[in-house]
Structure formats: C-alpha cells, structure tokens
C-alpha positions in Angstrom: -23.2 -8.4 12.7 -21.5 -11.5 11.2 -19.2 -14.0 12.8 -16.5 -16.1 11.3 -14.2 -18.7 12.7 -10.6 -18.5 11.7 -7.7 -20.8 12.4 -4.5 -19.3 13.8 -1.6 -21.7 14.3 -4.1 -24.6 14.3 -6.5 -23.1 16.9 -10.0 -21.9 16.0 -11.0 -18.3 16.9 -14.4 -16.9 16.4 -14.4 -13.2 15.6 -17.2 -10.7 14.8 -17.2 -8.7 11.6 -19.6 -6.6 9.5 -22.0 -8.6 7.5 -20.4 -9.5 4.1 -16.9 -9.1 5.4 -16.4 -12.7 6.4 -14.2 -13.5 3.3 -12.0 -10.5 4.0 -11.6 -11.5 7.6 -10.6 -15.0 6.5 -8.0 -13.5 4.1 -6.5 -11.3 6.8 -6.5 -14.2 9.3 -4.7 -16.3 6.7 -2.0 -13.7 6.4 -1.7 -13.5 10.1 -1.6 -17.3 10.5 1.3 -17.5 8.0 3.3 -14.9 10.1 2.5 -16.8 13.3 3.6 -20.1 11.8 6.8 -18.5 10.6 7.6 -17.3 14.1 6.6 -20.7 15.6 8.9 -22.5 13.1 11.8 -20.1 13.5 11.7 -19.5 17.3 10.2 -22.7 18.5 7.6 -23.1 21.2 6.4 -19.9 22.7 3.3 -19.1 24.7 0.3 -18.2 22.7 0.3 -14.6 23.7 4.0 -14.1 22.8 3.5 -16.0 19.5 0.6 -13.7 18.6 2.6 -10.7 19.6 5.5 -11.7 17.4 3.2 -12.4 14.5 1.6 -9.0 14.9 4.9 -7.2 15.1 6.1 -8.9 11.9 3.0 -7.8 10.1 3.3 -4.3 11.6 6.9 -4.1 10.3 5.7 -5.1 6.8 3.0 -2.5 7.0 5.4 0.2 8.1 7.8 -0.7 5.2 4.9 -0.6 2.7 3.8 2.8 4.0 7.4 4.1 3.7 7.6 2.8 0.1 4.2 4.3 -0.7 5.3 7.7 0.7 8.5 7.5 -1.4 6.5 6.6 -4.6 4.0 9.5 -3.8 6.9 11.9 -3.5 8.3 10.7 -6.8 4.9 11.0 -8.4 4.6 14.6 -7.1 8.0 15.5 -8.5 7.2 14.0 -11.9 3.9 15.8 -12.0 5.6 19.1 -11.1 8.3 18.4 -13.8 5.6 17.6 -16.3 3.7 20.8 -15.5 6.8 22.9 -15.9 7.6 21.2 -19.2 4.1 21.7 -20.4 4.2 25.4 -19.5 7.5 25.7 -21.5 6.0 24.0 -24.4 3.0 26.3 -24.4 5.2 29.3 -24.2 7.4 28.0 -27.1 4.3 27.2 -29.2 2.9 30.7 -28.5 6.2 32.3 -29.6 6.3 30.2 -32.7 2.7 31.1 -33.6 3.5 34.8 -33.2 6.6 34.4 -35.5 4.5 32.6 -38.1 1.8 35.3 -37.9 4.5 38.0 -38.3 6.0 36.2 -41.3 2.5 35.7 -42.9 1.7 39.4 -42.6 5.1 40.6 -44.0 
C-alpha cells in the first residue's frame, strides 16, 4: 500500500492509497483543497473540522448536481435512441414497400 502526503489549507496530511494511485490522490486532494480554501476565504476562520466539513459538503453538492445532469443526459439519450429505432423501423417498412412496388412494376 502506498502513501502520499497532501496539503489541505496549508497543512500536510499523509494518507494511504493503492500503489500507483498516488497521483490520483494528489489530484483529488487538490480539488478538495480548493474547496476548503474557498470556504476559508468566504467564511473566515473556522475550526479545522468545520472547515473540512464545509469543503466536503460543497464537493458533495457539486457531485449531486453532476449526477443529476448525467441522469438527465442519459434520459435524453434513451429517448433519442428510441426515436431513432422507431424512425429506422419506419424507414425499413417504407423501403420494403417501395421494393415490393418496384418488383410489381417490373413483372407487369
């Protein structure tokens, strides 16, 4: 198991992670650090626990919004795929009918 030291609001924290995931942990810590610094700048001095909680809540809010947007896009995609399938079925039916008419004309 790997370990990486990350800085959150100017304080170092050593956390464990799977080997090879150190870079990803640093990226995530950087995102969290930005949120914590935003809270610290906007709200002023808070205790470390409350500051971390507020940062986590902000990121959780962003995640919930992203999940809601993703669900909306997935619903839109499902609708478009369904519309496409219906249009494709109509096109096949129309082509089959046209082919039958052409065959009928060719045999007359």
